[in-house]
C-alpha positions as a Python dict, from the first residue, in 0.01 Angstrom:
ca = {
    (1, 'M'): (0, 0, 0),
    (2, 'L'): (133, -95, -344),
    (3, 'T'): (-112, -306, -545),
    (4, 'I'): (41, -527, -813),
    (5, 'G'): (-201, -666, -1069),
    (6, 'M'): (-85, -963, -1272),
    (7, 'Y'): (-203, -1163, -1567),
    (8, 'G'): (48, -1440, -1623),
    (9, 'I'): (-115, -1783, -1614),
    (10, 'P'): (77, -1984, -1877),
    (11, 'D'): (-50, -2253, -2106),
    (12, 'A'): (-34, -2600, -1959),
    (13, 'P'): (193, -2762, -2051),
    (14, 'P'): (419, -2464, -2124),
    (15, 'S'): (458, -2395, -2495),
    (16, 'A'): (746, -2241, -2686),
    (17, 'A'): (518, -1984, -2849),
    (18, 'P'): (196, -1806, -2754),
    (19, 'T'): (-97, -2033, -2827),
    (20, 'H'): (-397, -2015, -2596),
    (21, 'T'): (-307, -1771, -2319),
    (22, 'H'): (-153, -1449, -2442),
    (23, 'D'): (-82, -1081, -2367),
    (24, 'H'): (66, -1125, -2019),
    (25, 'S'): (109, -803, -1824),
    (26, 'L'): (168, -631, -1491),
    (27, 'A'): (10, -320, -1341),
    (28, 'F'): (116, -115, -1040),
    (29, 'M'): (-124, 109, -845),
    (30, 'R'): (-124, 304, -522),
    (31, 'D'): (-400, 516, -366),
    (32, 'G'): (-624, 486, -671),
    (33, 'R'): (-357, 600, -912),
    (34, 'V'): (-186, 391, -1181),
    (35, 'L'): (191, 405, -1145),
    (36, 'D'): (283, 185, -1438),
    (37, 'V'): (151, -79, -1675),
    (38, 'V'): (393, -330, -1823),
    (39, 'P'): (266, -521, -2127),
    (40, 'L'): (515, -806, -2141),
    (41, 'E'): (543, -797, -2520),
    (42, 'R'): (672, -437, -2513),
    (43, 'V'): (963, -541, -2291),
    (44, 'T'): (1053, -872, -2453),
    (45, 'R'): (966, -759, -2810),
    (46, 'R'): (775, -1085, -2855),
    (47, 'K'): (421, -1029, -2987),
    (48, 'H'): (146, -1149, -2749),
    (49, 'D'): (411, -1285, -2512),
    (50, 'N'): (276, -1535, -2256),
    (51, 'H'): (597, -1604, -2065),
    (52, 'L'): (553, -1385, -1756),
    (53, 'P'): (669, -1665, -1520),
    (54, 'Q'): (1013, -1648, -1684),
    (55, 'H'): (1039, -1266, -1655),
    (56, 'I'): (855, -1179, -1335),
    (57, 'A'): (1161, -1157, -1108),
    (58, 'T'): (1331, -902, -1332),
    (59, 'L'): (1015, -695, -1376),
    (60, 'L'): (947, -682, -1000),
    (61, 'A'): (1304, -595, -905),
    (62, 'A'): (1238, -220, -911),
    (63, 'Y'): (955, -265, -659),
    (64, 'R'): (1119, -492, -405),
    (65, 'D'): (1175, -199, -164),
    (66, 'A'): (841, -27, -234),
    (67, 'G'): (700, -93, 112),
    (68, 'P'): (386, -291, 191),
    (69, 'T'): (282, -478, -121),
    (70, 'R'): (-11, -695, -220),
    (71, 'F'): (-78, -901, -532),
    (72, 'V'): (-393, -969, -727),
    (73, 'S'): (-358, -1229, -1000),
    (74, 'V'): (-604, -1300, -1282),
    (75, 'N'): (-700, -1658, -1356),
    (76, 'S'): (-786, -1814, -1692),
    (77, 'F'): (-925, -2135, -1839),
    (78, 'A'): (-565, -2265, -1813),
    (79, 'G'): (-560, -2243, -1433),
    (80, 'D'): (-577, -2037, -1114),
    (81, 'R'): (-223, -2059, -973),
    (82, 'F'): (73, -1842, -1066),
    (83, 'I'): (417, -1987, -1000),
    (84, 'S'): (725, -1814, -1137),
    (85, 'A'): (981, -2011, -1332),
    (86, 'E'): (1226, -1999, -1039),
    (87, 'G'): (957, -2055, -778),
    (88, 'D'): (1035, -1724, -607),
    (89, 'L'): (676, -1600, -643),
    (90, 'R'): (381, -1825, -577),
    (91, 'I'): (19, -1707, -574),
    (92, 'E'): (-227, -1987, -495),
    (93, 'P'): (-596, -1928, -416),
    (94, 'R'): (-722, -2062, -86),
    (95, 'A'): (-1059, -2157, -237),
    (96, 'P'): (-1199, -2225, -585),
    (97, 'V'): (-1211, -1920, -811),
    (98, 'T'): (-1561, -1877, -953),
    (99, 'I'): (-1727, -1621, -1178),
    (100, 'A'): (-1782, -1358, -913),
    (101, 'P'): (-1677, -998, -845),
    (102, 'D'): (-1514, -1095, -516),
    (103, 'A'): (-1146, -1182, -544),
    (104, 'V'): (-1050, -1505, -367),
    (105, 'P'): (-787, -1471, -92),
    (106, 'A'): (-459, -1633, -192),
    (107, 'H'): (-152, -1770, -23),
    (108, 'V'): (144, -1563, -151),
    (109, 'R'): (512, -1636, -103),
    (110, 'W'): (752, -1382, -251),
    (111, 'S'): (1126, -1441, -219),
    (112, 'V'): (1351, -1138, -250),
    (113, 'G'): (1718, -1228, -217),
    (114, 'R'): (1748, -1464, 77),
    (115, 'A'): (1428, -1347, 244),
    (116, 'T'): (1088, -1501, 178),
    (117, 'H'): (784, -1287, 255),
    (118, 'E'): (426, -1385, 323),
    (119, 'T'): (212, -1103, 185),
    (120, 'E'): (-148, -1027, 101),
    (121, 'G'): (-284, -1169, -221),
    (122, 'W'): (-597, -1251, -417),
    (123, 'V'): (-703, -1418, -738),
    (124, 'L'): (-975, -1251, -944),
    (125, 'C'): (-1175, -1422, -1215),
    (126, 'H'): (-1078, -1337, -1571),
    (127, 'E'): (-1432, -1221, -1651),
    (128, 'F'): (-1444, -944, -1392),
    (129, 'A'): (-1084, -838, -1450),
    (130, 'H'): (-1194, -740, -1803),
    (131, 'L'): (-1461, -518, -1653),
    (132, 'G'): (-1221, -376, -1397),
    (133, 'S'): (-1003, -250, -1683),
    (134, 'L'): (-1264, 22, -1745),
    (135, 'L'): (-1220, 186, -1406),
    (136, 'P'): (-901, 388, -1467),
    (137, 'F'): (-1080, 558, -1760),
    (138, 'V'): (-1425, 617, -1603),
    (139, 'E'): (-1341, 663, -1229),
    (140, 'R'): (-1645, 464, -1116),
    (141, 'F'): (-1933, 255, -1243),
    (142, 'E'): (-2253, 460, -1245),
    (143, 'P'): (-2547, 310, -1053),
    (144, 'A'): (-2812, 120, -1248),
    (145, 'S'): (-2570, 23, -1526),
    (146, 'L'): (-2502, -287, -1731),
    (147, 'L'): (-2157, -449, -1721),
    (148, 'V'): (-2081, -686, -2009),
    (149, 'H'): (-1777, -895, -2090),
    (150, 'V'): (-1757, -1081, -2424),
    (151, 'D'): (-1439, -1271, -2505),
    (152, 'G'): (-1334, -1591, -2679),
    (153, 'G'): (-1242, -1760, -2354),
    (154, 'A'): (-1217, -1629, -1999),
    (155, 'S'): (-1204, -1863, -1700),
    (156, 'A'): (-1539, -2039, -1718),
    (157, 'S'): (-1734, -1844, -1979),
    (158, 'A'): (-1710, -1653, -2304),
    (159, 'C'): (-1964, -1387, -2205),
    (160, 'T'): (-2107, -1248, -1884),
    (161, 'A'): (-2357, -976, -1797),
    (162, 'W'): (-2389, -803, -1462),
    (163, 'W'): (-2625, -549, -1305),
    (164, 'W'): (-2444, -280, -1106),
    (165, 'D'): (-2663, -118, -842),
    (166, 'G'): (-2402, 132, -728),
    (167, 'R'): (-2242, -94, -468),
    (168, 'E'): (-2253, -451, -587),
    (169, 'A'): (-2243, -642, -915),
    (170, 'R'): (-2512, -907, -960),
    (171, 'L'): (-2447, -1173, -1222),
    (172, 'L'): (-2730, -1191, -1476),
    (173, 'E'): (-2585, -1456, -1704),
    (174, 'A'): (-2263, -1641, -1780),
    (175, 'S'): (-2219, -1877, -2072),
    (176, 'W'): (-1969, -2057, -2289),
    (177, 'D'): (-2227, -2133, -2556),
    (178, 'L'): (-2453, -1830, -2587),
    (179, 'L'): (-2227, -1652, -2838),
    (180, 'K'): (-1999, -1942, -2924),
    (181, 'E'): (-2060, -1940, -3300),
    (182, 'P'): (-2007, -1568, -3373),
    (183, 'L'): (-1702, -1552, -3145),
    (184, 'N'): (-1537, -1866, -3276),
    (185, 'N'): (-1598, -1761, -3636),
    (186, 'F'): (-1352, -1481, -3570),
    (187, 'N'): (-1074, -1671, -3394),
    (188, 'V'): (-1079, -2045, -3458),
    (189, 'G'): (-1326, -2101, -3740),
    (190, 'P'): (-1225, -2255, -4075),
    (191, 'L'): (-1418, -1988, -4268),
    (192, 'A'): (-1189, -1714, -4140),
    (193, 'R'): (-879, -1919, -4211),
    (194, 'L'): (-989, -1992, -4566),
    (195, 'A'): (-1097, -1635, -4641),
    (196, 'L'): (-771, -1492, -4509),
    (197, 'G'): (-532, -1769, -4614),
    (198, 'M'): (-418, -1825, -4254),
    (199, 'S'): (-338, -2121, -4031),
    (200, 'P'): (-474, -2210, -3685),
    (201, 'S'): (-162, -2062, -3522),
    (202, 'D'): (-260, -1721, -3662),
    (203, 'H'): (-580, -1703, -3456),
    (204, 'L'): (-480, -1385, -3271),
    (205, 'A'): (-444, -1196, -3599),
    (206, 'M'): (-766, -1321, -3756),
    (207, 'P'): (-1034, -1097, -3600),
    (208, 'G'): (-893, -764, -3718),
    (209, 'K'): (-821, -891, -4066),
    (210, 'L'): (-1161, -1054, -4110),
    (211, 'M'): (-1329, -735, -3989),
    (212, 'G'): (-1134, -538, -4249),
    (213, 'L'): (-1208, -776, -4535),
    (214, 'A'): (-1578, -772, -4446),
    (215, 'G'): (-1597, -404, -4532),
    (216, 'H'): (-1524, -489, -4895),
    (217, 'G'): (-1811, -736, -4932),
    (218, 'R'): (-2186, -757, -4912),
    (219, 'P'): (-2355, -987, -4662),
    (220, 'D'): (-2587, -1246, -4810),
    (221, 'A'): (-2895, -1356, -4614),
    (222, 'A'): (-2923, -1691, -4795),
    (223, 'L'): (-2555, -1764, -4735),
    (224, 'R'): (-2591, -1676, -4367),
    (225, 'H'): (-2884, -1917, -4334),
    (226, 'W'): (-2689, -2193, -4515),
    (227, 'L'): (-2386, -2141, -4290),
    (228, 'A'): (-2596, -2133, -3974),
    (229, 'D'): (-2757, -2466, -4069),
    (230, 'R'): (-2404, -2610, -4077),
    (231, 'S'): (-2289, -2437, -3755),
    (232, 'F'): (-2050, -2231, -3969),
    (233, 'F'): (-1836, -2548, -4002),
    (234, 'L'): (-1698, -2497, -3652),
    (235, 'G'): (-1512, -2803, -3534),
    (236, 'R'): (-1457, -2926, -3890),
    (237, 'D'): (-1135, -2911, -4086),
    (238, 'D'): (-1055, -2661, -4357),
    (239, 'D'): (-1078, -2917, -4637),
    (240, 'E'): (-1436, -3008, -4547),
    (241, 'A'): (-1540, -2643, -4526),
    (242, 'R'): (-1368, -2562, -4856),
    (243, 'A'): (-1537, -2852, -5035),
    (244, 'A'): (-1877, -2735, -4912),
    (245, 'L'): (-1808, -2376, -5021),
    (246, 'D'): (-1697, -2498, -5364),
    (247, 'G'): (-2023, -2685, -5392),
    (248, 'Y'): (-2226, -2381, -5290),
    (249, 'F'): (-2051, -2117, -5501),
    (250, 'G'): (-1890, -2311, -5782),
    (251, 'S'): (-1544, -2223, -5905),
    (252, 'I'): (-1516, -1870, -5761),
    (253, 'I'): (-1581, -1806, -5392),
    (254, 'P'): (-1655, -1438, -5312),
    (255, 'W'): (-1438, -1425, -5001),
    (256, 'A'): (-1524, -1063, -4916),
    (257, 'D'): (-1897, -1143, -4926),
    (258, 'L'): (-1834, -1447, -4707),
    (259, 'A'): (-1643, -1230, -4458),
    (260, 'A'): (-1920, -968, -4466),
    (261, 'T'): (-2179, -1237, -4393),
    (262, 'V'): (-1978, -1369, -4096),
    (263, 'Q'): (-1925, -1013, -3972),
    (264, 'L'): (-2296, -930, -3993),
    (265, 'D'): (-2381, -1247, -3804),
    (266, 'F'): (-2136, -1144, -3530),
    (267, 'E'): (-2268, -789, -3520),
    (268, 'R'): (-2634, -888, -3500),
    (269, 'R'): (-2596, -1167, -3248),
    (270, 'V'): (-2361, -987, -3011),
    (271, 'S'): (-2565, -665, -3031),
    (272, 'A'): (-2894, -854, -2987),
    (273, 'Q'): (-2762, -1029, -2677),
    (274, 'I'): (-2638, -707, -2518),
    (275, 'L'): (-2968, -537, -2596),
    (276, 'A'): (-3157, -834, -2450),
    (277, 'W'): (-2966, -782, -2124),
    (278, 'Q'): (-3052, -413, -2150),
    (279, 'D'): (-3421, -507, -2185),
    (280, 'R'): (-3397, -707, -1863),
    (281, 'T'): (-3242, -424, -1666),
    (282, 'G'): (-3343, -96, -1830),
    (283, 'A'): (-2982, 19, -1795),
    (284, 'R'): (-2894, 335, -1986),
    (285, 'T'): (-2518, 304, -1934),
    (286, 'L'): (-2315, 17, -2079),
    (287, 'Y'): (-1967, -79, -1962),
    (288, 'Y'): (-1833, -327, -2216),
    (289, 'A'): (-1499, -511, -2229),
    (290, 'G'): (-1332, -821, -2368),
    (291, 'G'): (-1175, -895, -2704),
    (292, 'A'): (-1512, -877, -2885),
    (293, 'A'): (-1527, -505, -2804),
    (294, 'L'): (-1252, -448, -3062),
    (295, 'N'): (-1512, -520, -3332),
    (296, 'I'): (-1579, -167, -3452),
    (297, 'P'): (-1891, -225, -3668),
    (298, 'T'): (-2060, -389, -3368),
    (299, 'N'): (-1962, -100, -3142),
    (300, 'A'): (-2094, 145, -3399),
    (301, 'A'): (-2423, -46, -3423),
    (302, 'L'): (-2466, -43, -3045),
    (303, 'E'): (-2393, 329, -3034),
    (304, 'A'): (-2630, 403, -3324),
    (305, 'S'): (-2911, 203, -3161),
    (306, 'G'): (-2976, 491, -2920),
    (307, 'R'): (-3053, 240, -2646),
    (308, 'F'): (-2774, 366, -2421),
    (309, 'D'): (-2696, 718, -2308),
    (310, 'A'): (-2331, 620, -2278),
    (311, 'I'): (-2120, 324, -2393),
    (312, 'H'): (-1779, 284, -2231),
    (313, 'I'): (-1508, 55, -2370),
    (314, 'P'): (-1149, 76, -2239),
    (315, 'P'): (-848, 118, -2471),
    (316, 'C'): (-710, -210, -2332),
    (317, 'T'): (-1031, -404, -2380),
    (318, 'N'): (-865, -735, -2472),
    (319, 'D'): (-634, -941, -2250),
    (320, 'T'): (-379, -658, -2244),
    (321, 'G'): (-597, -493, -1979),
    (322, 'L'): (-644, -782, -1737),
    (323, 'A'): (-364, -696, -1494),
    (324, 'L'): (-476, -333, -1483),
    (325, 'G'): (-837, -440, -1434),
    (326, 'A'): (-750, -663, -1138),
    (327, 'A'): (-547, -393, -962),
    (328, 'A'): (-808, -125, -1032),
    (329, 'W'): (-1097, -339, -909),
    (330, 'L'): (-920, -418, -581),
    (331, 'E'): (-852, -49, -517),
    (332, 'Y'): (-1200, 52, -630),
    (333, 'R'): (-1363, -182, -381),
    (334, 'E'): (-1175, -4, -104),
    (335, 'R'): (-1203, 356, -225),
    (336, 'G'): (-1530, 374, -422),
    (337, 'H'): (-1358, 543, -715),
    (338, 'I'): (-1035, 546, -914),
    (339, 'E'): (-860, 855, -1045),
    (340, 'R'): (-938, 920, -1411),
    (341, 'H'): (-646, 846, -1644),
    (342, 'D'): (-568, 884, -2011),
    (343, 'A'): (-464, 584, -2221),
    (344, 'F'): (-91, 652, -2182),
    (345, 'L'): (4, 444, -1880),
    (346, 'A'): (301, 231, -1987),
    (347, 'T'): (629, 393, -1883),
    (348, 'S'): (942, 379, -2097),
    (349, 'D'): (1265, 576, -2135),
    (350, 'T'): (1108, 860, -2335),
    (351, 'G'): (1023, 1200, -2191),
    (352, 'E'): (747, 1444, -2279),
    (353, 'P'): (780, 1626, -2612),
    (354, 'T'): (857, 1993, -2661),
    (355, 'L'): (707, 2210, -2935),
    (356, 'A'): (1046, 2350, -3039),
    (357, 'E'): (1057, 2174, -3376),
    (358, 'I'): (685, 2156, -3446),
    (359, 'D'): (698, 2395, -3744),
    (360, 'E'): (941, 2167, -3928),
    (361, 'I'): (742, 1857, -3835),
    (362, 'V'): (420, 2016, -3961),
    (363, 'A'): (589, 2124, -4285),
    (364, 'R'): (725, 1775, -4346),
    (365, 'L'): (387, 1614, -4288),
    (366, 'A'): (211, 1870, -4507),
    (367, 'A'): (461, 1792, -4784),
    (368, 'G'): (368, 1421, -4771),
    (369, 'D'): (635, 1271, -4544),
    (370, 'V'): (564, 965, -4330),
    (371, 'L'): (690, 1008, -3973),
    (372, 'G'): (702, 796, -3660),
    (373, 'L'): (601, 948, -3324),
    (374, 'C'): (752, 827, -2998),
    (375, 'H'): (721, 1029, -2678),
    (376, 'G'): (600, 1012, -2320),
    (377, 'R'): (428, 712, -2174),
    (378, 'A'): (304, 455, -2423),
    (379, 'E'): (-56, 359, -2495),
    (380, 'V'): (-207, 62, -2315),
    (381, 'G'): (-396, -178, -2537),
    (382, 'P'): (-345, -281, -2898),
    (383, 'R'): (-418, 52, -3072),
    (384, 'A'): (-167, 332, -3126),
    (385, 'L'): (-324, 661, -3016),
    (386, 'G'): (-54, 917, -3092),
    (387, 'H'): (241, 838, -2866),
    (388, 'R'): (364, 531, -3059),
    (389, 'S'): (219, 606, -3402),
    (390, 'I'): (311, 633, -3769),
    (391, 'V'): (143, 943, -3913),
    (392, 'A'): (88, 1096, -4257),
    (393, 'R'): (-168, 1300, -4450),
    (394, 'P'): (-510, 1128, -4479),
    (395, 'D'): (-620, 1285, -4810),
    (396, 'D'): (-406, 1090, -5056),
    (397, 'I'): (-479, 731, -5160),
    (398, 'A'): (-124, 672, -5283),
    (399, 'L'): (16, 794, -4952),
    (400, 'R'): (-216, 563, -4758),
    (401, 'Q'): (-103, 275, -4977),
    (402, 'R'): (259, 360, -4906),
    (403, 'V'): (196, 368, -4530),
    (404, 'S'): (-24, 60, -4501),
    (405, 'E'): (77, -170, -4783),
    (406, 'H'): (443, -87, -4846),
    (407, 'I'): (577, 37, -4511),
    (408, 'K'): (357, -172, -4280),
    (409, 'R'): (312, -455, -4537),
    (410, 'R'): (-54, -490, -4446),
    (411, 'E'): (-315, -642, -4672),
    (412, 'P'): (-483, -387, -4901),
    (413, 'Y'): (-829, -464, -4763),
    (414, 'R'): (-746, -350, -4411),
    (415, 'P'): (-873, -6, -4304),
    (416, 'V'): (-644, 275, -4193),
    (417, 'A'): (-765, 508, -3919),
    (418, 'P'): (-731, 886, -3899),
    (419, 'V'): (-695, 1106, -3591),
    (420, 'L'): (-879, 1439, -3577),
    (421, 'L'): (-920, 1737, -3349),
    (422, 'A'): (-1248, 1741, -3157),
    (423, 'E'): (-1373, 2054, -3336),
    (424, 'V'): (-1287, 1909, -3676),
    (425, 'A'): (-1457, 1579, -3588),
    (426, 'L'): (-1772, 1768, -3492),
    (427, 'A'): (-1778, 1938, -3835),
    (428, 'V'): (-1688, 1617, -4019),
    (429, 'F'): (-1924, 1372, -3847),
    (430, 'G'): (-2187, 1584, -3675),
    (431, 'P'): (-2292, 1598, -3309),
    (432, 'A'): (-2304, 1222, -3247),
    (433, 'V'): (-1925, 1201, -3223),
    (434, 'A'): (-1910, 1478, -2962),
    (435, 'H'): (-2074, 1252, -2703),
    (436, 'S'): (-1903, 927, -2804),
    (437, 'R'): (-1688, 760, -2540),
    (438, 'L'): (-1553, 534, -2816),
    (439, 'A'): (-1386, 811, -3017),
    (440, 'P'): (-1080, 878, -2794),
    (441, 'Y'): (-970, 514, -2823),
    (442, 'M'): (-1033, 448, -3196),
    (443, 'L'): (-1319, 211, -3114),
    (444, 'G'): (-1604, 359, -3319),
    (445, 'A'): (-1695, 435, -3680),
    (446, 'W'): (-1881, 724, -3839),
    (447, 'K'): (-1981, 838, -4188),
    (448, 'L'): (-1856, 1166, -4329),
    (449, 'L'): (-2094, 1454, -4383),
    (450, 'P'): (-2114, 1582, -4743),
    (451, 'G'): (-1818, 1784, -4865),
    (452, 'W'): (-1552, 1627, -4647),
    (453, 'E'): (-1459, 1332, -4868),
    (454, 'P'): (-1159, 1506, -5036),
    (455, 'H'): (-1000, 1565, -4695),
    (456, 'F'): (-1008, 1195, -4605),
    (457, 'R'): (-1004, 1009, -4937),
    (458, 'G'): (-706, 803, -4827),
    (459, 'V'): (-872, 662, -4514),
    (460, 'I'): (-1238, 611, -4606),
    (461, 'H'): (-1297, 239, -4561),
    (462, 'A'): (-1474, 35, -4826),
    (463, 'D'): (-1791, 39, -4613),
    (464, 'G'): (-1797, 420, -4630),
    (465, 'T'): (-1695, 484, -4269),
    (466, 'L'): (-1398, 637, -4095),
    (467, 'R'): (-1278, 436, -3796),
    (468, 'A'): (-1146, 751, -3640),
    (469, 'Q'): (-980, 865, -3321),
    (470, 'V'): (-1064, 1204, -3171),
    (471, 'A'): (-755, 1345, -3001),
    (472, 'S'): (-783, 1444, -2637),
    (473, 'E'): (-729, 1812, -2558),
    (474, 'G'): (-498, 1695, -2282),
    (475, 'D'): (-256, 1552, -2540),
    (476, 'A'): (-75, 1881, -2600),
    (477, 'F'): (171, 1771, -2867),
    (478, 'L'): (-73, 1578, -3085),
    (479, 'T'): (-340, 1848, -3068),
    (480, 'A'): (-85, 2118, -3148),
    (481, 'L'): (32, 1917, -3449),
    (482, 'L'): (-323, 1869, -3576),
    (483, 'R'): (-420, 2231, -3515),
    (484, 'R'): (-118, 2367, -3709),
    (485, 'L'): (-184, 2129, -3999),
    (486, 'W'): (-549, 2236, -4018),
    (487, 'R'): (-488, 2608, -3968),
    (488, 'D'): (-182, 2649, -4189),
    (489, 'H'): (-224, 2379, -4454),
    (490, 'G'): (-592, 2276, -4459),
    (491, 'V'): (-498, 1918, -4364),
    (492, 'A'): (-793, 1798, -4157),
    (493, 'G'): (-629, 1512, -3970),
    (494, 'L'): (-359, 1248, -3990),
    (495, 'I'): (-335, 883, -4073),
    (496, 'N'): (-264, 723, -3737),
    (497, 'T'): (-140, 365, -3747),
    (498, 'S'): (70, 164, -3507),
    (499, 'F'): (444, 225, -3494),
    (500, 'N'): (567, -131, -3544),
    (501, 'G'): (671, -371, -3813),
    (502, 'P'): (492, -690, -3921),
    (503, 'G'): (455, -932, -3631),
    (504, 'E'): (605, -685, -3381),
    (505, 'P'): (454, -515, -3076),
    (506, 'L'): (435, -136, -3061),
    (507, 'V'): (772, 32, -3023),
    (508, 'H'): (835, 121, -2661),
    (509, 'T'): (1172, 286, -2612),
    (510, 'R'): (1381, 541, -2806),
    (511, 'A'): (1598, 259, -2937),
    (512, 'D'): (1292, 62, -3050),
    (513, 'A'): (1161, 368, -3236),
    (514, 'L'): (1488, 446, -3413),
    (515, 'G'): (1549, 86, -3514),
    (516, 'C'): (1193, 34, -3637),
    (517, 'A'): (1188, 362, -3832),
    (518, 'R'): (1504, 258, -4018),
    (519, 'R'): (1379, -93, -4091),
    (520, 'L'): (1048, 37, -4223),
    (521, 'G'): (1200, 317, -4429),
    (522, 'L'): (1015, 609, -4267),
    (523, 'D'): (1103, 963, -4373),
    (524, 'G'): (1185, 1056, -4016),
    (525, 'V'): (1107, 986, -3652),
    (526, 'V'): (993, 1234, -3390),
    (527, 'I'): (1126, 1144, -3045),
    (528, 'E'): (1027, 1372, -2757),
    (529, 'G'): (936, 1640, -3010),
    (530, 'R'): (1269, 1630, -3192),
    (531, 'L'): (1271, 1536, -3559),
    (532, 'L'): (1545, 1282, -3633),
    (533, 'P'): (1641, 1112, -3959),
    (534, 'A'): (1533, 750, -3991),
}
């Protein structure tokens, strides 16, 4: 049986650009194995694309003869029904969809050519689809564990907590309001817009930028108290918030300190709530998903608390993972486990790399070149992890500035992440990183041990941490590249940033990679292990 997971509920009424719903996707699974994940933006080249109803017929064409097929769609606050633009696929739940781990049976009509099929289908709540996105990376939820989703807006909540007893998930709490202030400060609040110089339509880009700016400031307890008394100006316009800030600070507003204060409020309140749920349950394992789990300082604080033996966050923790989570949860309920996968699940036209030209690639990187990498399946989720990455030496501030500020045209306050071998990471950070489930997906942060600063001077964030990725030993090309650089040139890692231009999704195909490398002015592009001129 082919399981097709979908997240494609559009805004209502339909909009010309992504606004509220975003990151539509498809996922295909069979017998507990992921066959493919299709983030819509990678295909259409439209960042955060939310127009799956217009593209679904084309994307399903390759699977129309795949045998018995079932659908599981993810709902959202915008609705529960999926209807394609041409009406050839309709998925409509037979009962109300509530916050529950049980998918609601759905009436499905799928027209292929002149034939219309009635097939199996379900609709799963947005909240639990986030949690389901963990399963392809952990195989199963361990008994006596805590499942937490925290997101700006799911179907009927912004955060949920569940107790997993080994067979069933019991809802502990679901709320729109519990974490409303810290979450909205990062995506719709006037403070973020003012600090970053952005407009309401930029809300999807705000969280990462505000998190980066916060590292350059110092949180202020008195400011936090003053902001909390005014509900952080949520629901008020930018002019009112700016006038109040002018009155508080005078002529010069320390925007980095303001961002740091908002970040610390987020970190403390989200962490405190998760730890309060842990107090209720005694769980030693945390499975955590939703857009809030992209907040690295909060993840690092949870990990450093020592309250959990293991913290699991998927690489596709935001809405990019919803379709995968729905398909995985349906198969997990039947099988009791899912095969363990790496993060590279999105197919494209690129093959696996060879090591034939690795000596030249290593020499070019050691000499200070900036190269794009494009090979194999692409990463799922928003972070490049080595298959669709721009890489360079991490020990040179000027080189980091060239990569981040000139090539990528990113703001100078935003951090740049390195990727390291596991054995180098152990020496650089100490034993804590060896047990971190966050490290493979660039979701944690650690401080360097003494003596290692010269090796990473280009990527040490203003807060003194490295928001690093530890390469998987199963990623043969990336680990070979890192090992040669370390052994032959004393280069301890690589800058690893996303292979895309401003406002673009990650490159996906060979053509995307070549075109992007030329537009950005890279020194070369490595496609399937072959070094090509940009």
